[in-house]
N, C-alpha and C positions, 0 to 999 in steps of 0.2 A: 334154222341150220339146225341140222339133226346133232345130238349129242354125242355121236362117234364120227362125225364129219372130220375128215384131215385130208390136206394136200400134199403132205409130205411126212417124211422121218428124219429126225436128227439122230444118228447112232453115234453116241459118244463113247469112246471106249479109253480105259486108264484116266478117268476124270480126278482132278484134284478138286479140292474145296475152293481153290481161286476160280477153276474153270467154272464151277457150278454155280458160283455167286456171279460171274459174269455173265452167264447165261440167264439167270433169273433176274438180273438187274434190265438186261436187254428186253426180256419178255415185258417187264413192268413198265418200260418206257413206252412201248408199243401197246396201246390199250385196245387195239383190234384184233389181235393175234392171241391164239390160246392155245394150250396144251391140252387135247382131248384124251390122251392117255399116256400112262407112263409103264414101260416093262424094265424091269430091273432084270440086268444079265449079270454073271457071275464077274465079268470084266468091264462093266460100265452099264448104260441104260440107253432106251430106245425113246425118244418123245414125238407123238403123234402131233403134227403143228397144222394149223387151218388155214395157213399164208406160205405157199412154196416160195415166192419172192424174198420174202423176210429169211425165209428159211436158208435160202442161197446166200444171201448177204450176211446172215448171221455166221455160216461157214467160212466166209472170206474174214470176217472180223476175227473169228476164232483163230484162224492161220496168222493172221497179222500179231494178233496179241500173244498166242502160246505157241510152243514148239511142237509141231506136229503134222501128221498125214492127212490131208484133204482130197476126199473122192466125192464128186457129185454124179449122180447118174439118175437118168428119167426112166419110167417104166408107163407104158400105155395101160390106162386104167379103164377108159370106154370111150364111147363116141357119142358127142352130144346130138342128138336126135334133131333139134330145131336148127343148128347152125352147119350140122355135118363135119364139125372139126374134132379133132381128136383131143381126148382129154387126159394128161400125164401127171402122175404122181412122182414126186421128186424124193430121192434118197440122199441125204448129205451124211458122209462117214468122215467121222473126225477121231483119229488115233493119237492121244497125247503122248509124247516122249519126255523122260526125265531129264531134260538139257536145260540150260540156263544160259543165257547172253554173257559174255565175259569170262565163264569160268574155262578152266583147263582140263583137256581129256587126252587121252592117248588114241592115236588113228593110226593104223598101219606103220607102228613102231615109233612115232615121233609123236612130239607134245604139239597139240593144236588148242587155239581158243576160238570159241564159236562167237562169230561176228553178228550174224544175222539169220533168217529163215525165211523162206516163202516157199515155192515149190521145191525147193533144194536149200541145203544148208551151207552158207558160206563159212568156210572156217580159215583161220591164219595159222600158219605153221611157225615155229620159232626162227625160222630162217627168212621170215617176211612174205611168205609165197602165200597167196589165197586161193582156195579151192572150193570148187562146188561139189559137194557130196549128197547123194540122194540118203534120204531119212532110214532108208533099209540097211545101208551100210553102217550107220551109226547105231541103229536100235541096240547093238550088244555092248556099247559102251558102258 
C-alpha cells in the first residue's frame, strides 16, 4: 500500500477534546485502518483514512455520541481496469455543535430541553411538547 493511499476523508469541524479522543480510540481499536494524512484547518481537521466502510461507520458513531451534523458523500475517483467497476472516495463531514443532553436552552422564545439527537434534534418544551428541530435552526443558541 502506498504511503499516501486513502479511500476517504473525515472532515471534522469544531472538534472538542472528547471528540478527538473518541476518534483516536476508535482508530486504535481497528488495527487495519490508518490515517495517511492530517490537514489542520482553522475550524477543524481533515483526516485521510485507508478504509471507507470504517469511515462511514465512524461517522454514524460520532453522530450517536456527540451532537452534530453528519453528511456523507461519494466522489468518483477512477475506474478499475480489471473489473471495469467505478472506484469511489468517500467524504464524511461532521460538524460538532455545543449542545448537551438535558441542558436548558431558548428556542423561538420558549425554554426547551434537548432530549436526544440523530439526523434532527428532539427537544422538549416547558409545556411538555416534543419537537423535532434541524441542527441549523439551533446553531445560534
